[in-house]
C-alpha positions, 0 to 999 in steps of 0.5 A: 495482493490477491489479484492483479487486473490490467485495464485499458492503457496498461493501468493496473488494479491491485485487489486484496482482502482487508484485515478488519471491517471498513468503517467511517467511509474508509472502504478503499485502500491504495497500493503503491508498487515500486520497482527500483524507485526510492520506496523507503523514502516514499513510505516515509513521506506518505506516512508523515502526519499519518499512522504506520500500521506495519513498517516497511520491511522485508517480507518472507516472500522476498518483497518489501511491504508496509501499510499505513494510514495517511494524514487524510485517513486513506489506508495505503500499502507500499510494495517493492518486489 
């Protein structure tokens, strides 16, 4: 994540760059951030019927992170700090 913006009511908007150009109307990606929730299970459920781009695993900065495209073609990033 490169930017976090807190909006009205405590809603959080996470902004980041993309690894490649957006095509086919896929200019939006969703990020799901978890604290202690069962994040690995959530990643698997969202990935069901889709395509995993980067598996959900520990990252060098200390968080767990994974990226996928769900069965509807929406790109998602799942993060656990």
